[in-house]
C-alpha positions in Angstrom: 4.7 16.9 -27.8 7.2 16.7 -25.2 5.8 15.0 -22.1 7.1 14.8 -18.5 5.6 12.3 -16.4 6.0 13.0 -12.7 5.2 10.8 -9.8 4.9 12.7 -6.5 6.9 11.8 -3.4 5.4 9.4 -0.5 5.7 10.6 3.0 7.3 8.4 5.4 5.2 5.5 6.2 4.7 2.0 7.3 5.4 0.6 4.0 8.3 2.9 2.8 10.7 0.6 4.8 13.2 3.7 4.7 15.9 2.1 6.9 15.8 -1.4 5.1 15.8 0.4 1.6 18.9 2.2 2.7 20.8 -0.9 3.7 20.3 -2.6 0.4 21.2 0.5 -1.7 17.5 0.9 -3.0 15.5 4.3 -3.0 11.9 2.8 -3.1 9.8 -0.5 -2.8 7.8 -0.1 -5.9 7.9 1.7 -9.2 4.8 4.0 -10.3 2.7 1.2 -12.2 -0.1 3.6 -13.0 2.2 6.2 -14.7 4.2 3.9 -16.6 0.5 2.3 -17.8 -0.6 5.8 -18.9 2.8 6.1 -20.7 1.8 2.9 -22.6 -1.7 4.3 -23.5 -0.2 7.8 -24.7 0.6 8.0 -28.5 4.0 6.9 -29.7 4.5 10.2 -31.4 4.6 11.8 -28.0 8.2 12.1 -26.5 8.1 10.9 -22.9 10.4 11.3 -19.8 9.5 9.9 -16.4 10.6 11.2 -13.0 9.8 9.4 -9.7 10.3 11.9 -7.0 10.8 9.1 -4.6 14.0 8.2 -6.5 15.4 11.8 -7.3 14.2 15.7 -8.2 13.1 16.8 -11.4 16.1 18.4 -13.1 16.2 22.0 -14.5 16.7 20.5 -17.9 13.7 18.2 -17.6 11.5 21.1 -16.5 12.8 23.2 -19.5 12.4 20.4 -22.0 8.6 19.5 -21.2 5.7 21.2 -23.4 3.3 19.3 -20.8 3.5 17.9 -17.4 1.3 14.8 -16.1 1.1 13.9 -12.7 -0.5 10.8 -11.0 -0.9 9.6 -7.5 -2.7 8.6 -4.3 -4.4 10.7 -1.7 -1.2 10.2 0.7 0.8 11.9 -1.9 -1.3 15.0 -2.0 1.1 17.5 -0.6 3.8 16.7 -3.0 1.3 16.6 -5.8 0.3 20.2 -5.0 3.8 21.4 -4.8 4.6 19.9 -8.1 1.4 21.5 -9.8 2.5 25.0 -8.4 6.1 24.5 -9.6 4.8 23.5 -13.2 2.5 26.6 -13.2 5.2 29.0 -12.0 7.1 27.7 -15.2 4.1 28.4 -17.3 3.8 24.5 -18.1 0.2 22.9 -18.6 -0.5 20.4 -16.2 -2.5 17.3 -16.5 -3.4 15.1 -13.4 -5.0 11.6 -13.0 -5.0 8.5 -10.5 -6.9 7.6 -7.6 -6.4 11.1 -5.8 -7.6 13.4 -8.6 -10.3 10.8 -9.3 -11.7 10.9 -5.8 -11.2 14.7 -5.1 -11.1 16.5 -8.4 -12.2 19.7 -6.8 -8.8 19.9 -4.8 -6.9 19.4 -7.9 -8.7 21.8 -9.9 -8.1 24.4 -6.9 -4.5 23.4 -7.0 -4.2 24.7 -10.6 -4.4 21.6 -12.6 -5.4 22.5 -16.2 -6.4 18.9 -17.2 -8.3 16.5 -15.0 -8.0 12.9 -16.7 -10.1 11.0 -14.2 -11.4 7.4 -13.5 -9.6 4.5 -15.8 -7.0 5.9 -18.4 -7.9 3.3 -21.1 -11.0 5.3 -21.8 -10.1 9.0 -20.6 -6.7 9.2 -21.9 -7.6 9.3 -25.6 -10.1 11.9 -24.9 -7.5 14.0 -23.2 -5.0 13.4 -26.2 -7.6 14.5 -28.6 -8.3 17.8 -26.7 -4.6 18.6 -26.4 -4.0 17.8 -30.0 -6.8 20.2 -31.1 -5.4 22.9 -29.0 -7.7 23.0 -25.8 -5.9 24.4 -22.8 -8.0 22.7 -20.1 -10.7 20.1 -19.6 -12.2 17.4 -17.5 -12.4 13.9 -18.9 -14.5 11.2 -17.1 -16.1 7.7 -17.8 -18.8 5.9 -15.8 -17.9 2.7 -18.1 -15.0 0.5 -16.8 -12.6 -0.4 -19.5 -11.9 -3.8 -20.8 -8.4 -4.4 -19.3 -7.6 -7.1 -21.8 -6.9 -4.1 -24.1 -4.3 -2.5 -21.7 -0.9 -2.2 -23.2 2.1 -3.4 -21.5 3.5 -0.8 -19.2 6.5 1.3 -20.1 9.1 -0.5 -17.7 11.9 0.8 -20.0 11.2 4.4 -18.6 12.1 3.2 -15.0 15.5 3.3 -13.2 15.1 -0.4 -12.5 18.1 -0.6 -10.1 16.6 2.1 -7.7 13.6 -0.5 -6.8 13.2 -3.2 -4.5 10.3 -4.8 -6.2 8.9 -4.5 -9.6 4.8 -4.6 -10.1 2.3 -6.0 -12.5 -1.4 -5.9 -12.4 -3.9 -8.7 -13.2 -7.2 -7.5 -12.1 -9.1 -4.6 -11.1 -12.1 -4.5 -8.7 -13.2 -6.6 -5.7 -16.4 -8.4 -5.2 -16.9 -7.4 -1.6 -18.5 -4.3 -0.1 -16.5 -3.3 3.0 -17.9 0.0 4.1 -14.7 1.7 4.5 -12.9 0.7 1.2 -12.8 3.0 -1.9 -11.4 0.2 -4.1 -15.1 -0.7 -5.0 -15.8 3.0 -5.6 -12.8 3.5 -8.0 -12.8 0.1 -9.8 -16.1 -1.4 -9.2 -17.3 -4.7 -7.8 -16.8 -6.9 -10.7 -13.2 -8.0 -11.0 -12.2 -7.5 -14.5 -8.8 -9.5 -15.4 -6.4 -9.6 -18.2 -5.6 -12.6 -20.3 -2.9 -15.1 -19.0 -0.8 -14.4 -22.1 -1.1 -10.7 -21.6 0.1 -10.7 -18.1 3.1 -13.1 -19.2 4.0 -10.7 -21.9 4.5 -8.1 -19.2 6.8 -10.3 -17.2 8.6 -11.3 -20.3 9.4 -7.6 -20.7 10.7 -7.3 -17.1 12.7 -10.5 -17.8 14.1 -9.0 -21.1 15.2 -5.8 -19.3 17.1 -7.9 -16.8 14.9 -7.8 -13.6 15.2 -10.9 -11.3 13.7 -11.0 -7.9 10.6 -10.0 -6.2 7.5 -8.9 -8.2 4.3 -7.5 -6.5 0.8 -8.2 -8.1 -0.8 -5.2 -7.1 -4.4 -6.2 -7.4 -6.5 -5.1 -4.4 -7.9 -8.8 -4.4 -6.0 -11.2 -6.3 -8.5 -13.9 -6.0 -11.6 -11.7 -6.5 -12.0 -13.9 -9.8 -10.8 -17.1 -8.7 -11.7 -19.0 -12.2 -9.5 -16.5 -14.1 -6.7 -16.3 -11.6 -6.5 -20.3 -11.8 -6.2 -20.0 -15.5 -3.5 -17.5 -15.2 -1.6 -19.7 -12.8 -1.8 -22.7 -14.8 -0.1 -20.9 -17.7 2.2 -19.0 -15.5 3.8 -22.1 -14.1 5.4 -23.5 -17.2 6.6 -20.1 -18.3 8.3 -19.6 -14.9 9.8 -22.9 -14.9 11.1 -22.5 -18.4 12.9 -19.3 -17.4 14.3 -20.8 -14.2 11.9 -19.1 -11.9 13.2 -15.6 -12.2 10.7 -14.0 -10.0 9.3 -14.7 -6.7 5.5 -13.0 -6.3 3.7 -11.3 -3.5 0.1 -10.1 -3.6 -3.1 -9.1 -1.7 -6.0 -11.5 -1.2 -9.1 -11.9 0.9 -9.0 -14.2 3.8 -11.1 -16.9 1.9 -7.8 -17.8 0.1 -7.5 -20.1 3.1 -10.3 -22.4 2.0 -9.0 -22.9 -1.5 -6.4 -25.6 -1.5 -6.2 -25.9 -5.3 -5.7 -22.2 -5.4 -2.8 -22.1 -2.8 -1.2 -25.0 -4.5 -1.0 -23.4 -7.8 0.2 -20.1 -6.0 3.0 -22.2 -4.6 3.9 -23.8 -7.9 4.3 -20.3 -9.5 6.5 -19.1 -6.8 4.4 -16.8 -4.6 6.1 -16.2 -1.4 3.9 -13.8 0.5 0.3 -12.5 0.8 -1.1 -9.5 2.3 -4.5 -10.1 4.1 -7.1 -7.5 5.1 -8.0 -8.9 8.4 -8.9 -5.5 10.0 -9.9 -6.7 13.5 -10.6 -9.8 15.4 -13.8 -8.4 16.8 -16.5 -10.1 14.9 -19.2 -7.5 15.5 -17.0 -4.9 13.9 -16.3 -6.9 10.9 -20.0 -7.3 10.5 -21.0 -3.6 11.2 -18.5 -2.6 8.6 -19.8 -5.1 6.0 -16.5 -7.3 5.8 -18.7 -10.6 6.0 -16.0 -12.6 4.2 -13.9 -12.5 7.5 -16.8 -13.8 9.6 -17.4 -17.1 7.9 -14.6 -18.9 9.4 -12.2 -18.5 12.2 -9.4 -16.2 11.3 -6.9 -17.9 13.3 -7.3 -20.9 11.2 -7.2 -19.2 8.1 -3.8 -17.4 8.7 -2.3 -20.7 10.0 -3.6 -22.6 6.8 -2.1 -20.1 4.5 1.3 -19.8 6.4 1.6 -23.6 6.6 1.1 -23.8 2.7 4.4 -21.9 2.3 3.2 -18.2 2.1 4.3 -15.6 4.4 1.3 -13.5 5.7 1.2 -9.7 5.9 -1.9 -8.2 7.3 -3.6 -5.1 7.9 -5.5 -4.1 11.0 -7.8 -1.2 12.0 -8.8 0.3 15.2 -11.6 2.9 15.7 -14.9 1.0 14.3 -18.1 2.1 15.6 -19.4 0.1 18.5 -15.7 -1.0 19.3 -15.1 -2.1 22.9 -12.4 -0.9 25.0 -9.1 -2.8 24.6 -9.2 -3.2 20.8 -5.5 -2.4 20.6 -4.6 -5.2 23.0 -6.9 -7.7 21.0 -5.1 -6.8 17.8 -1.7 -7.6 19.5 -3.0 -10.8 21.1 -4.3 -12.0 17.5 -1.1 -11.1 15.9 1.1 -12.9 18.4 -1.3 -16.0 18.2 -0.8 -16.2 14.5 2.8 -14.9 14.5 2.1 -12.5 11.6 5.4 -10.8 11.2 4.3 -7.7 9.4 1.0 -6.5 10.8 0.1 -2.9 9.7 -2.3 -1.3 12.1 -3.8 2.0 11.7 -6.7 4.0 13.0 -9.7 4.2 10.8 -9.7 7.0 8.2 -12.9 8.0 6.2 -11.9 7.8 2.6 -13.7 10.0 -0.3 -17.1 8.7 -1.8 -17.1 5.4 0.4 -20.2 4.1 2.1 -18.7 4.9 5.4 -18.3 8.6 4.2 -22.2 8.7 3.0 -23.1 7.2 6.4 -21.0 9.3 8.8 -21.9 12.6 6.7 -25.6 12.0 7.3 -24.8 11.7 10.9 -22.8 14.6 11.1 -19.7 13.0 12.3 -17.0 14.0 9.6 -14.1 16.4 10.9 -12.9 18.1 7.9 -9.6 19.6 9.3 -8.5 16.4 10.8 -6.3 13.3 9.1 -7.8 11.9 5.9 -4.6 11.1 4.1 -4.6 7.3 4.9 -1.4 7.5 6.7 -0.7 5.6 10.0 0.5 8.7 11.9 -2.5 10.7 11.6 -5.8 10.8 13.9 -9.1 9.8 12.6 -11.1 12.4 10.7 -14.4 11.7 12.1 -15.8 11.5 15.6 -15.8 8.0 16.8 -18.5 6.2 19.3 -15.9 6.2 22.1 -13.3 8.7 23.2 -10.8 9.4 20.4 -8.0 9.8 23.2 -8.7 6.2 24.3 -8.4 4.9 20.6 -5.4 6.9 19.9 -3.5 5.7 23.0 -4.5 2.1 22.5 -3.3 2.4 19.0 0.1 3.9 19.9 0.5 1.2 22.5 -0.5 -1.6 20.1 1.9 -0.3 17.5 4.8 0.0 20.0 4.3 -3.6 21.4 4.3 -5.2 18.0 7.5 -3.7 17.0 9.4 -4.2 20.2 12.6 -5.9 18.7 12.5 -8.9 20.7 8.8 -9.6 20.2 9.1 -8.9 16.6 12.2 -11.2 16.2 10.4 -14.1 18.0 7.1 -13.7 16.0 9.1 -13.8 12.6 10.9 -16.9 13.9 7.8 -18.5 15.0 6.0 -17.7 11.5 8.9 -18.9 9.2 9.3 -22.1 11.5 5.8 -23.3 10.6 6.2 -22.4 6.9 6.5 -25.0 4.2 9.8 -24.3 2.0 9.4 -22.8 -1.5 8.9 -25.6 -4.1 11.6 -23.9 -6.4 14.8 -22.2 -6.1 15.7 -19.6 -8.8 18.5 -20.7 -11.2 19.3 -17.2 -11.9 19.0 -15.2 -8.7 20.5 -11.6 -8.8 24.2 -11.2 -8.1 25.3 -10.8 -4.5 26.6 -7.2 -4.5 28.9 -5.5 -2.1 26.0 -3.6 -0.7 24.2 -6.9 -0.1 26.9 -8.2 1.8 27.2 -5.0 4.0 23.5 -4.9 4.5 23.6 -8.6 6.0 26.8 -7.6 8.1 25.0 -4.6 9.3 21.8 -6.7 10.6 24.2 -9.4 12.2 26.1 -6.5 14.0 22.9 -4.7 15.2 20.3 -7.4 15.9 23.2 -10.1 16.8 25.6 -8.0 18.7 24.5 -4.7 19.8 20.9 -4.9 20.9 19.7 -7.2 23.7 18.1 -9.5 21.0 21.4 -10.9 20.4 20.9 -14.4 22.0 17.4 -14.8 20.4 18.7 -13.5 17.0 21.6 -16.1 16.8 19.3 -19.0 18.1 16.5 -18.1 15.6 19.2 -17.8 12.8 20.7 -21.1 13.4 17.5 -22.9 13.6 16.2 -21.4 10.3 19.5 -22.4 8.6 19.2 -26.0 10.0 15.7 -26.7 9.5 14.4 -24.2 6.8 17.6 -23.4 4.7 15.4 -22.5 1.6 13.8 -19.8 3.7 17.0 -18.2 5.0 17.2 -15.4 2.8 13.6 -14.3 3.1 13.9 -14.7 6.9 16.8 -12.3 6.8 14.9 -10.0 4.8 12.1 -9.8 7.4 14.8 -9.2 10.1 16.0 -6.3 8.2 12.5 -4.8 8.1 12.9 -4.3 12.0 15.4 -1.5 11.3 12.4 0.5 9.7 9.9 -0.3 12.4 12.1 0.5 15.3 12.4 3.9 13.9 8.7 4.4 12.7 7.1 3.2 15.9 8.8 6.4 17.6 7.4 8.5 14.6 3.9 7.2 15.0 3.9 7.7 18.9 5.5 11.4 18.4 2.9 12.4 15.6 -0.1 10.8 17.2 0.6 12.3 20.7 1.2 15.7 19.1 -1.9 15.7 17.2 -3.9 14.1 20.0 -2.6 17.1 22.4 -3.8 19.6 19.8 -7.0 18.1 19.5 -8.0 18.2 23.2 -6.7 21.7 23.5 -9.2 22.6 20.5 -12.0 21.0 22.4 -11.1 22.6 25.6 -11.0 26.0 23.8 -14.6 25.2 22.3 -16.0 24.1 25.4 -15.0 27.4 27.1 -16.2 29.5 24.3 -19.6 27.7 24.8 -19.5 28.4 28.6 -18.7 32.1 28.3 -22.0 33.5 27.2 -23.8 31.9 30.0 -21.4 33.0 32.7 -22.0 36.6 31.4 -25.8 36.0 31.5 -25.5 34.7 35.2 -23.2 37.8 36.2 -26.0 40.0 34.7 -28.8 38.4 36.8 -26.9 38.8 39.8 
């Protein structure tokens, strides 16, 4: 069996960092970890080829070679997934789909023409699928309500990747999250009981990356890395001596809940293992909105202090914010901007609330008759909300655009990055085997110095900040310049957000006006007859 694994293209988004990737000669930020994990589960007797469409297109030779096409992806990748299903069917190739998007909305993939729906977690459903294919079945749906034991998950097939095309590598230690945020689909897909791998199992995956020659950033893709703190500490205690023996070849980033700030031991262990950044789901500084959406873990301690403690420990904080919660008071966008400026969080992702499939939020809004089927829903930052909010959508949209635009004003952004890095502790360890300084890296650095230090009005602040970082925080200089480079993406992307939201808002308001006119017309006719 010759199997073509295809990872659909992402649309341009906050996290695509397109301009920054161009500077350093990379094609994508992260590899398709789910798909290479699928490859590790499939039988050795099957021949596999992988194409990440974020890197390149599928070639004619690869289409001709394939006996079977397997696609996996998230909701945000739906358009390209549908396009590849159509292309495979045009070529009379059987298609199997899996991953978060098919698992959440299997009816859409069935309607798109997929032959096999391999849903839920592949450790349990892929063997069912393989058995069906090998006995000659031409279609089927494979599901499992049981959550697999991830200690049995094989090492992902990193060898199938074009490693040089990626900016980061990725590994996964745990699945699931103990919290109950109303808008989140992670607990729907993976459950509220975090399941973790064994420490030596994850170290084996890192060993594989090391042997393949990878050096530099590795993203722990766990949706809440500290969901099971006891097991995370076990991992970190075994990871530290391995990292030290290898000369600290990687630096890690991950996602965690805000209560990380309350565990000094955990933060200390993370620093000893060379964690350099963490993404926090802050969502909103409005305590009432946090309680309403059941994000209670963010209401127990002051958020400002939590961000400060994590930053001072030595980890760069990234954060997510949402506008449009029920009961939200006017000015939510400005309050988010004020919070970000107070905490000096460099990378602050702001988006309008989207209702994701099968979440508690969807269930509630469906009962209330507030879902809007033909609006948004992709989870991207340049889409309107896909439900009727409790305050005018035009107010929310305009606050959102304004907040996004202010946050990524070039001078405001550089000042914020500078303050954040100046308050950070320097890393404990400097890698003894850093990747080589390539001509592309040198060119990227020169481009940043030219654009931000000469061409733009940021020039005086840029050189002041760079000199002080070099003088006072020399070990942070490279990471500081990387954060500066991200501005090249944000400056462009904020214009895209403004354009797309304004266009969608105008179309929405026109539809509402037409509906209002249609509802008024029968009354007008009746009045004319009475006269």
